C-alpha positions in Angstrom: -22.8 29.7 -10.0 -21.2 29.3 -6.6 -17.5 29.9 -6.1 -15.3 26.9 -6.1 -13.8 25.8 -2.8 -10.4 25.0 -4.4 -9.1 26.6 -7.6 -5.7 25.7 -9.1 -4.5 27.8 -12.0 -1.6 26.8 -14.3 0.4 25.3 -11.4 4.0 24.3 -12.0 6.2 22.6 -9.4 9.9 21.7 -9.7 11.7 19.9 -6.9 15.2 21.0 -5.8 17.9 19.8 -8.2 21.5 19.0 -7.7 24.0 21.8 -8.5 23.9 22.8 -12.2 21.0 20.6 -13.2 18.1 22.1 -15.0 14.8 22.2 -13.1 12.4 19.4 -14.2 8.7 20.1 -13.5 6.9 17.4 -11.6 3.7 19.4 -12.3 3.6 21.4 -15.5 0.7 23.7 -16.0 -2.1 21.9 -14.1 -5.5 23.6 -13.6 -8.6 22.4 -11.8 -11.5 23.4 -9.6 -13.2 21.6 -6.8 -16.6 22.6 -5.4 -17.8 22.4 -1.8 -18.9 18.9 -0.9 -17.6 17.5 -4.3 -15.7 14.3 -4.5 -13.0 14.2 -7.1 -10.6 11.4 -8.1 -7.1 12.0 -9.3 -5.4 9.1 -11.1 -2.2 8.5 -13.1 0.9 6.4 -13.1 3.5 6.4 -10.3 5.6 9.6 -10.6 3.1 11.5 -12.7 2.8 14.2 -10.1 -0.6 13.4 -8.5 0.9 13.2 -4.9 2.9 16.4 -5.6 -0.3 18.2 -6.5 -1.9 17.1 -3.2 1.1 18.3 -1.2 1.2 21.6 -3.1 -2.4 22.3 -2.0 -1.2 22.2 1.6 2.3 23.8 1.0 4.1 20.6 2.1 6.7 20.5 -0.6 10.4 20.2 0.3 12.3 23.4 1.0 13.8 24.9 -2.2 11.0 23.6 -4.4 10.1 26.0 -7.2 6.3 26.8 -7.5 4.5 28.9 -10.1 0.8 29.6 -10.7 -2.0 30.0 -8.2 -3.6 27.8 -5.6 -6.7 29.5 -4.2 -8.8 28.1 -1.3 -12.1 30.0 -1.0 -10.8 33.6 -1.5 -7.3 33.0 -0.1 -4.0 32.4 -1.9 -2.5 29.3 -0.3 1.0 30.2 -1.7 0.8 33.6 0.2 -0.2 32.4 3.6 2.0 33.4 6.6 3.4 30.6 8.8 0.6 31.2 11.5 -2.1 31.3 8.8 -0.7 28.1 7.3 -0.7 26.3 10.6 -4.4 27.1 11.1 -5.1 26.3 7.4 -3.6 22.8 7.7 -6.1 20.7 9.6 -9.0 23.1 10.0 -9.4 24.0 6.3 -7.6 21.1 4.6 -6.5 17.8 6.0 -4.2 15.3 4.3 -4.3 11.6 4.7 -0.9 10.3 3.7 -0.1 7.1 1.7 2.3 5.9 4.5 0.6 6.5 7.9 4.0 6.2 9.7 4.9 9.6 8.3 2.0 11.1 10.3 2.3 9.1 13.6 4.9 9.6 16.3 6.2 6.2 17.5 6.7 7.6 21.0 3.1 8.8 21.4 0.0 6.7 22.1 -3.0 6.9 19.7 -4.8 8.9 22.4 -1.9 11.4 22.7 -2.0 12.0 18.9 -5.8 12.7 19.0 -5.5 15.0 22.1 -2.6 17.0 20.6 -4.4 17.6 17.4 -7.7 18.7 19.0 -6.2 20.8 21.8 -3.8 22.6 19.4 -6.7 23.8 17.3 -9.7 23.8 19.7 -8.6 25.6 22.8 -12.2 25.9 24.1 -12.5 22.1 24.6 -11.8 20.6 28.0 -9.7 17.5 28.1 -12.7 15.4 28.9 -14.7 16.8 26.0 -11.7 16.4 23.6 -11.2 12.7 24.7 -14.9 11.9 24.3 -15.0 13.4 20.8 -11.7 11.7 19.8 -13.0 8.3 20.9 -16.2 8.8 18.9 -14.2 9.7 15.8 -11.9 6.7 16.2 -14.9 4.4 16.5 -16.2 5.8 13.2 -13.2 4.3 11.5 -13.5 1.1 13.5 -10.8 1.8 16.1 -12.2 0.6 19.5 -11.9 2.7 22.6 -9.7 0.1 24.4 -6.9 0.8 22.0 -6.6 4.5 23.1 -3.4 3.9 25.1 -1.6 1.8 22.6 1.3 2.9 20.3 1.5 2.9 16.5 3.8 -0.1 16.4 1.1 -2.2 18.2 -1.2 -1.6 15.2 -1.1 -3.3 11.8 -0.5 -1.2 8.7 -4.2 -1.0 8.0 -5.1 0.0 11.5 -2.5 2.7 11.4 -4.1 4.1 8.3 -7.5 4.2 10.0 -5.9 6.2 12.8 -4.5 8.6 10.3 -8.0 9.0 8.8 -9.5 9.7 12.2 -6.9 12.4 12.8 -7.8 14.0 9.5 -11.5 14.0 10.4 -11.0 15.4 14.0 -11.1 19.1 13.0 -13.9 18.8 10.5 -12.0 20.3 7.6 -13.7 21.7 4.5 -11.5 19.6 2.2 -9.8 16.2 2.7 -6.9 15.3 0.4 -6.6 11.5 0.6 -3.3 10.3 -1.0 -3.7 6.5 -1.6 -5.6 6.2 1.6 -6.4 2.5 1.3 -3.2 1.1 -0.2 -2.4 -1.0 2.8 -6.0 -2.1 3.6 -7.9 -5.2 2.6 -11.1 -4.9 0.5 -13.6 -5.1 3.4 -11.9 -2.4 5.5 -11.2 -0.3 2.4 -14.9 -0.4 1.5 -16.0 0.4 5.1 -13.6 3.4 5.4 -14.4 4.9 2.0 -18.1 4.5 2.6 -17.7 6.2 6.0 -15.4 8.9 4.5 -17.8 9.7 1.7 -20.8 9.6 4.1 -19.1 12.1 6.4 -18.1 14.3 3.5 -21.8 14.4 2.4 -23.1 15.1 6.0 -20.5 17.8 6.7 -20.4 19.1 3.1 -16.7 18.4 3.0 -14.9 18.1 -0.4 -12.7 15.1 -1.1 -9.7 14.9 -3.4 -9.0 11.2 -3.7 -5.6 10.4 -5.1 -5.3 6.8 -6.2 -4.1 4.3 -8.7 -7.1 2.0 -8.0 -9.4 2.9 -10.9 -12.3 0.7 -9.6 -12.2 2.5 -6.3 -12.2 5.9 -7.9 -15.1 5.0 -10.1 -17.2 3.9 -7.2 -16.5 6.8 -4.8 -16.0 10.0 -6.8 -18.2 12.2 -9.0 -15.4 13.7 -11.2 -12.0 12.4 -12.3 -8.8 13.9 -13.4 -6.1 11.9 -15.2 -2.5 13.0 -14.9 0.4 12.0 -17.2 4.0 13.2 -16.9 3.0 16.2 -14.8 0.0 17.3 -17.0 -3.7 16.9 -16.6 -4.6 15.1 -19.8 -8.3 14.4 -19.1 -11.0 15.8 -16.8 -14.7 15.1 -16.6 -17.6 13.3 -14.9 -16.4 9.9 -13.6 -19.0 7.9 -15.5 -18.2 9.7 -18.8 -14.4 9.3 -18.5 -14.7 5.6 -17.8 -17.3 5.0 -20.5 -15.8 7.2 -23.2 -12.1 8.0 -22.4 -10.8 10.7 -24.8 -7.1 10.6 -24.2 -4.9 7.6 -25.3 -3.3 7.4 -21.8 -6.7 7.1 -20.1 -7.7 4.3 -22.5 -4.4 2.5 -21.7 -5.0 2.8 -17.9 -8.5 1.3 -18.3 -7.3 -1.5 -20.5 -4.5 -2.4 -18.0 -7.0 -2.5 -15.1 -9.5 -4.6 -17.1 -6.6 -6.9 -18.1 -5.9 -7.7 -14.4 -9.6 -8.3 -13.7 -10.4 -10.3 -16.9 -9.1 -13.8 -16.4 -10.4 -16.2 -18.9 -12.5 -18.9 -17.3 -10.8 -21.6 -19.4 -7.3 -20.4 -18.3 -8.4 -20.2 -14.6 -9.9 -23.7 -14.8 -6.7 -25.1 -16.2 -4.7 -23.5 -13.4 -7.2 -24.9 -10.8 -6.9 -28.4 -12.4 -3.1 -28.3 -12.5 -2.8 -27.2 -8.9 -5.5 -29.2 -7.3 -3.7 -32.6 -7.6 0.1 -32.0 -7.2 2.2 -35.1 -7.7 5.6 -33.7 -6.6 6.9 -33.0 -3.1 6.2 -29.5 -1.6 8.9 -26.9 -1.7 7.4 -25.5 1.5 5.5 -27.4 4.2 4.1 -25.6 7.2 2.8 -27.7 10.1 0.7 -26.4 13.0 2.6 -23.1 12.9 1.9 -20.6 15.8 3.0 -17.1 16.5 1.6 -15.8 19.8 2.4 -12.6 21.5 1.8 -11.5 25.1 0.8 -8.0 26.1 1.8 -7.4 29.7 -0.5 -5.2 31.8 0.6 -1.7 32.9 1.4 -0.9 36.5 -2.1 0.5 37.1 -3.7 -2.5 35.4 -1.7 -4.8 37.7 -3.2 -3.1 40.7 -6.6 -4.2 39.4 -5.2 -7.7 38.9 -5.5 -7.6 35.2 -3.8 -10.5 33.5 -1.6 -10.4 30.4 -3.2 -10.8 27.0 -2.2 -13.3 24.4 -2.5 -12.3 20.8 -2.7 -15.2 18.4 -1.3 -13.6 15.2 -0.8 -17.0 13.6 -2.8 -19.8 15.2 -2.1 -23.4 14.0 -1.5 -22.9 10.3 -1.1 -26.0 8.0 0.0 -25.3 4.5 1.9 -26.8 1.5 3.3 -24.9 -1.4 4.5 -26.8 -4.5 7.3 -26.0 -6.9 6.3 -23.6 -9.7 3.0 -22.7 -8.0 1.7 -19.3 -7.2 -0.3 -19.5 -3.9 -2.3 -16.4 -3.0 -2.8 -15.5 0.7 -5.7 -13.1 1.2 -7.4 -11.7 4.3 -8.1 -8.5 6.2 -5.5 -6.2 7.6 -4.2 -7.6 10.9 -5.3 -11.2 10.2 -1.7 -12.4 10.4 -0.7 -12.6 6.7 2.6 -10.6 7.1 3.4 -12.2 10.4 3.1 -15.6 8.7 5.5 -14.6 6.0 8.1 -13.3 8.4 7.7 -16.5 10.5 8.3 -18.6 7.4 11.5 -16.8 6.7 12.5 -17.1 10.4 12.8 -13.3 10.7 10.8 -14.0 13.8 11.0 -17.4 15.5 7.6 -19.2 15.9 5.9 -20.0 19.2 5.3 -23.5 17.9 5.1 -25.7 14.8 7.4 -26.5 11.9 8.5 -24.7 8.7 10.1 -27.2 6.2 11.8 -25.7 3.1 13.2 -28.2 0.6 12.7 -30.9 3.2 14.7 -29.2 6.0 13.0 -27.8 9.2 14.1 -24.2 9.4 13.1 -23.9 13.0 16.0 -26.1 14.0 18.7 -24.2 12.1 21.3 -21.8 13.6 21.2 -18.1 12.6 24.1 -18.6 10.2 22.4 -21.6 8.6 19.2 -19.7 8.1 21.2 -16.8 6.6 22.6 -19.2 4.0 19.1 -20.5 3.3 17.7 -17.0 2.6 19.6 -16.9 -0.7 17.0 -19.3 -1.9 14.1 -17.6 0.0 13.6 -14.0 -0.7 10.9 -11.5 0.1 9.4 -8.4 -1.6 8.1 -6.2 1.2 4.9 -4.0 1.0 7.0 -1.0 1.9 10.2 -0.7 -0.2 11.8 1.4 2.4 11.9 -1.7 4.6 14.6 -3.2 2.5 16.3 -0.2 0.7 19.1 1.6 2.5 18.6 5.4 1.9 22.4 6.0 2.1 23.2 3.6 -0.7 22.5 4.0 -4.4 20.0 1.8 -6.2 22.8 -0.1 -7.7 24.5 -0.7 -4.3 21.2 -1.7 -2.8 20.6 -4.5 -5.3 24.3 -5.6 -5.6 24.5 -5.9 -1.8 22.5 -9.1 -1.9 24.9 -10.7 -4.4 28.0 -9.6 -2.4 26.6 -10.7 1.0 26.2 -14.2 -0.4 29.5 -14.1 -2.2 27.8 -15.0 -5.5 29.9 -12.7 -7.8 32.7 -10.2 -7.7 32.1 -6.4 -7.7 32.5 -6.0 -11.5 30.2 -8.9 -12.3 27.7 -7.6 -9.7 27.3 -4.3 -11.5 26.7 -6.2 -14.8 24.0 -8.4 -13.1 22.3 -5.3 -11.5 22.1 -3.4 -14.8 20.5 -6.4 -16.4 18.0 -6.8 -13.6 17.1 -3.0 -13.6 16.4 -3.3 -17.3 14.2 -6.4 -16.6 12.0 -4.6 -14.1 11.5 -1.6 -16.5 13.9 1.0 -14.9 15.5 2.3 -18.1 18.1 3.5 -18.9 19.5 1.2 -16.2 22.8 3.0 -16.0 20.9 6.2 -14.9 18.9 4.4 -12.2 22.0 2.5 -11.0 23.4 5.8 -9.7 20.3 7.2 -8.2 19.3 7.1 -4.5 15.9 5.6 -3.3 14.8 9.1 -2.2 15.0 10.3 -5.9 12.5 7.7 -7.0 8.7 7.6 -6.9 7.1 5.0 -4.7 6.4 2.7 -7.6 10.0 3.0 -8.8 11.2 2.1 -5.4 9.0 -1.0 -5.4 10.5 -2.1 -8.7 14.0 -1.7 -7.2 12.8 -3.9 -4.2 11.6 -6.6 -6.7 14.9 -6.5 -8.5 16.8 -6.9 -5.2 14.7 -9.9 -4.3 15.2 -11.6 -7.7 18.9 -10.9 -8.1 20.0 -13.9 -6.0 18.0 -16.4 -8.2 15.9 -17.7 -5.3 13.7 -20.8 -5.4 10.9 -19.2 -3.3 9.8 -15.6 -3.3 7.3 -14.3 -0.7 5.6 -11.3 -2.1 3.9 -9.1 0.6 1.7 -6.7 -1.3 4.4 -6.2 -3.9 2.4 -4.0 -6.3 0.0 -2.3 -3.9 1.7 1.1 -4.5 1.7 0.9 -8.3 -0.9 2.2 -10.7 -2.8 -0.2 -13.0 -0.6 0.1 -16.0 2.6 -0.5 -14.0 0.9 -3.2 -12.0 0.1 -5.0 -15.2 3.7 -4.7 -16.5 5.3 -5.8 -13.2 2.9 -8.8 -12.8 3.6 -9.9 -16.4 7.3 -9.5 -15.6 6.9 -11.6 -12.5 5.2 -14.3 -14.6 8.1 -14.2 -17.1 10.7 -14.4 -14.4 8.9 -17.2 -12.7 9.2 -19.3 -15.9 12.7 -18.2 -16.7 14.1 -18.9 -13.2 11.7 -21.7 -12.2 10.3 -19.7 -9.2 7.6 -20.4 -6.7 5.6 -17.5 -5.3 3.7 -17.0 -2.0 1.7 -14.0 -3.0 0.2 -12.0 -0.2 -2.4 -9.4 -1.3 -5.7 -7.7 -0.2 -6.6 -7.3 -3.9 -8.8 -10.2 -4.8 -8.9 -9.5 -8.5 -5.1 -9.5 -8.5 -5.1 -12.9 -6.8 -7.6 -14.2 -9.3 -5.3 -12.9 -12.2 -2.1 -14.4 -10.8 -2.7 -17.3 -8.5 -3.2 -21.0 -8.9 -4.7 -21.5 -5.5 -6.0 -19.1 -2.8 -5.7 -19.4 1.0 -8.1 -17.1 2.9 -6.8 -16.1 6.3 -9.0 -14.8 9.1 -8.1 -14.3 12.8 -4.7 -16.1 12.5 -6.2 -19.2 10.8 -6.7 -20.3 7.2 -10.5 -20.7 6.8 -10.5 -21.7 3.1 -7.8 -23.1 0.8 -8.8 -24.2 -2.7 -8.1 -23.6 -6.4 -8.7 -20.0 -7.5 -11.7 -20.6 -9.7 -13.5 -22.6 -7.0 -12.9 -19.9 -4.4 -14.4 -17.2 -6.7 -17.3 -19.3 -8.2 -18.3 -21.1 -5.1 -16.9 -19.6 -1.9 -17.5 -21.9 1.2 -16.7 -19.8 4.2 -18.8 -16.8 5.2 -15.7 -14.6 5.5 -14.6 -15.4 1.9 -18.1 -14.4 0.7 -17.8 -11.1 2.6 -14.4 -10.4 1.0 -15.7 -11.1 -2.5 -18.8 -8.9 -2.0 -16.6 -6.0 -0.9 -14.1 -6.2 -3.8 -14.8 -3.3 -6.3 -15.0 -4.4 -9.9 -14.3 -2.1 -12.8 -17.1 -2.7 -15.4 -16.2 -2.9 -19.0 -18.0 -0.3 -21.1 
């Protein structure tokens, strides 16, 4: 039997604790092996330790973390590598694709600079010309065209930034790629393209892949073996097909049931939703008329010498849309199609280039900044990245209470009472403990639940949800979505639900608007979109969406 590429034995990891607190192990006695060229999936709920395991393999844990056990890569102990050996090990032996690409990309460097720095730091024998040619070829493999070489990370959508991060991981042809939620911010078509490309390259170069994800359907499609983690322990390990068909552990069964619950919408229920929403009789809560959001990219000094004109990017290009009280309207489309730009334009976080946004009969585009601020109490947003709305210097309680105090809805004492109630509602229990914590002390999924609580605390009429559960595992996704449905009924809410997960949209939404190239190309009741898609792009999206088969 050949030696494993990666061998982890009884690994235990505890993060630094506050003075006097007993160490709590994020990973507690985990063992696994990974062969050369093998593709292994690692799944589990948010906070279970799967990302910690990925970072432990590369020695990327915070300073002061306590680590026990062994991590062997080929015949070397990763935990005993010197700083110089570790620098070479990272990238050349093992590459990590982070969940958040902005943790990997320097905002002051162009995409080309990132590639050149990575290549020349590890491959001194390459000329700059050779390095650039190779880098451009690698970028094109993940669908980044050569003409974007000189652009900066902020000029890319979240999905495009993630593709850049993948290209950087592939540049040095490592023996193992650790991909931590690599397609969280990507739509289904791009996700499928990248994972197909990634697995193909792994097969061609005999690279191993450790795919960390909460997307069970994706893991089932692209891995050969699967490990299930729960509260820091590996509770199940086996061939992917066997684990999915005959799960042995109770937690694995609950994960599968939660994922199938989201995908399995009864036809009768979906048909009732479609009938209810196809012929609204009341006035829309939100009406968008010919909305445009155009950006100009000015040419550089050199480009001006060649008389190159400025480019206009039509992020939102003539959108017409109506959203009715109590409705859940799904907005789906590829990364970079304009979904998030549309949501920010609706809220007037960015002023439109043209068109109207009417909320409760009032045109928001004509309001002053102070008037818009007052309106936002009734229009809240749950962002894709919880760090976009959580202040790291404030506790969880302060972050949520801030919205109440800004709008002068309650006094400080009443605010705390409201926040504790809302924390309990979103499943952060005991609420008094979470109230005192800081965002950095929470997992990504827990941070997102805080963001949801913050949006709901002002009792808005309209909530715009921009990928609100994309960072959560299937079981927590199901809980949060059920919670959002309960809160919708309790507080008479209306949702604009932006997602790249079509099965999620099918589970939750009354109608679906498909967006492509800044335009809405299809808008119909959910069941009709799934059973009889009209636009070619809608058909492409549906064909690319991975479906978890019931055993």
